[in-house]
C-alpha positions in Angstrom: 58.8 35.8 164.8 58.0 34.9 168.4 57.9 31.2 169.4 55.4 29.9 172.0 55.9 26.4 173.4 52.7 24.6 174.5 53.6 21.8 177.0 50.5 19.8 177.8 48.5 16.5 177.6 45.5 15.2 175.6 43.4 18.3 176.4 45.7 20.2 174.1 46.8 17.4 171.8 43.1 17.6 170.7 41.8 14.2 171.3 38.1 14.0 170.1 36.1 13.0 173.1 34.9 9.3 172.9 37.5 8.5 170.3 41.2 8.1 169.8 41.1 10.5 166.8 42.7 14.0 166.8 41.3 17.5 165.8 43.2 19.2 163.1 45.7 21.8 164.0 43.5 24.7 163.4 40.7 23.1 165.4 42.6 22.4 168.5 43.3 25.3 170.7 47.1 25.7 170.1 46.6 26.0 166.4 43.5 28.2 166.8 45.5 30.4 169.1 48.3 30.8 166.6 45.7 31.8 163.9 44.0 34.3 166.2 47.3 36.0 167.0 48.4 36.0 163.3 45.1 37.5 162.3 45.7 40.3 164.9 49.2 41.1 163.4 51.2 39.1 165.9 54.1 37.2 164.2 54.0 33.9 166.2 54.7 30.3 165.9 53.1 27.7 168.3 55.3 24.8 169.0 53.2 21.8 170.3 54.6 19.3 172.7 51.3 17.7 173.8 51.3 14.0 174.9 48.2 11.9 175.8 48.3 10.9 179.4 51.2 13.2 180.4 51.5 13.8 184.2 53.7 16.4 185.9 56.2 14.3 187.9 54.9 10.8 187.8 55.0 8.0 185.3 52.0 6.1 183.9 52.5 2.5 185.2 51.0 1.2 181.9 52.5 3.6 179.3 56.1 4.7 179.7 57.2 8.3 178.9 54.3 10.2 180.5 56.4 11.9 183.1 56.4 15.6 182.1 59.5 16.5 184.0 61.7 14.1 181.8 63.5 16.0 179.2 61.6 19.3 179.8 64.8 21.3 180.3 66.2 19.9 177.0 63.0 20.8 175.3 63.3 24.4 176.4 66.9 24.4 175.2 66.0 22.9 171.8 63.2 25.4 171.2 64.9 28.6 172.4 64.6 31.4 172.1 61.0 31.3 173.4 58.7 34.3 174.0 56.3 32.2 176.3 55.8 28.7 177.6 52.3 27.6 178.2 51.7 24.8 180.7 48.3 23.0 180.9 48.8 19.9 183.0 47.5 18.2 186.2 44.4 16.3 185.1 46.3 13.0 184.6 47.9 13.4 188.0 44.5 12.7 189.4 44.1 9.2 187.9 43.5 6.4 190.3 46.9 4.9 189.5 48.3 7.7 191.8 47.4 8.4 195.4 47.5 12.1 194.7 45.4 15.1 195.4 45.1 18.4 193.5 47.9 19.8 195.9 50.3 17.2 194.5 49.4 18.1 191.0 49.9 21.9 191.7 53.2 21.1 193.3 54.2 19.1 190.2 53.4 22.2 188.1 55.6 24.3 190.5 58.5 21.9 189.8 58.0 22.2 186.1 58.2 26.0 186.4 61.5 25.8 188.2 62.9 23.4 185.6 62.0 25.7 182.8 63.7 28.5 184.5 66.8 26.4 185.1 67.0 25.0 181.7 70.6 25.1 180.1 69.7 27.6 177.4 72.4 29.2 175.3 74.1 32.2 176.8 72.2 35.5 175.9 68.9 33.8 175.2 66.0 34.8 177.4 64.4 32.8 180.2 60.9 32.6 178.9 57.9 33.8 180.9 55.5 31.1 181.8 51.6 30.9 181.6 50.0 28.2 183.6 46.5 27.3 182.3 44.3 25.5 184.8 42.4 22.7 183.1 38.6 22.8 183.4 37.5 20.6 186.2 36.7 16.9 185.5 33.0 16.3 184.9 31.3 12.9 184.9 33.8 10.5 183.3 32.3 8.4 180.6 33.4 5.4 178.4 36.7 3.6 178.4 38.5 6.3 180.5 35.9 6.5 183.2 37.7 3.8 185.1 40.8 6.0 185.3 39.1 8.9 186.8 36.9 7.6 189.6 36.1 10.5 191.9 37.8 12.7 189.4 35.2 15.7 189.8 35.9 15.8 193.5 39.6 15.5 193.2 40.0 18.1 190.5 37.7 20.8 192.1 40.5 22.6 194.1 43.1 22.5 191.4 42.6 25.8 189.7 42.8 27.7 193.1 46.0 25.8 194.0 47.5 26.6 190.7 46.7 30.2 191.1 48.5 30.2 194.3 51.6 28.5 192.7 51.6 31.1 190.0 51.4 34.0 192.5 54.4 32.5 194.5 56.4 31.8 191.4 55.6 35.0 189.5 53.9 33.4 186.5 50.9 34.4 184.4 47.7 32.3 185.2 44.5 31.7 183.3 41.6 29.6 184.7 40.1 27.6 181.7 36.8 26.9 183.7 35.8 30.5 183.1 35.4 29.9 179.4 35.1 26.1 178.8 33.8 22.9 180.4 34.7 19.3 179.9 32.8 17.5 177.2 29.7 15.5 178.3 30.9 12.7 176.0 33.8 11.7 178.2 33.9 14.2 181.1 37.5 15.0 180.6 38.4 16.4 177.2 37.2 19.4 175.1 34.8 19.4 172.3 35.9 21.4 169.2 33.8 24.5 170.0 35.5 24.6 173.5 38.9 24.5 171.9 38.0 27.5 169.8 36.6 29.4 172.9 39.8 28.7 174.8 42.0 29.8 172.0 40.1 33.1 171.6 40.2 33.8 175.3 43.9 33.1 175.5 44.7 35.1 172.5 43.4 38.2 174.1 45.7 37.7 177.1 48.7 36.4 175.3 48.7 39.4 172.8 49.1 41.6 175.9 51.8 39.5 177.6 53.9 39.4 174.3 53.9 43.1 174.0 
């Protein structure tokens, strides 16, 4: 049995756009990914660590505990051995509570990569390979979250290219989610249920190769 850790935010937690409700495990992309891989004969277990509002290196001034760097090394230690770590973060770094650009978000992901590789895992356990998934660009934010993401579309536009550069420099796998999914028109940020399924299916094809 190979274990995969998904370390992410509300895009992977499975928040239903326009609500504070959550998709079921097999509807959100980490669960659907597990099911696709199992159906194709891969013995895997997806471990979800997905927190609404999570940033890379910064705290939410209104909701404590959203700094992704905190306790990441210990999370890697506690879940080891891991066959793969999937990072999908960066969207919340672009909230108006931070004076950050996509470059800052990409550098935050680079720091998380380094932290994973330096985690104090038990002797003899593997340092897991890392897949960085670039979130789909922010669309037109709607509803209660719109105020958090003013100018979000412009801010997020360069993020995928910058994350691709980080992955090339760091020797990580990379997948650009915008090639298969788009942000929901309901809130302009999150994924509708069909998009979760599409992302899981696309990732399953890649992950099956990378786990071989």
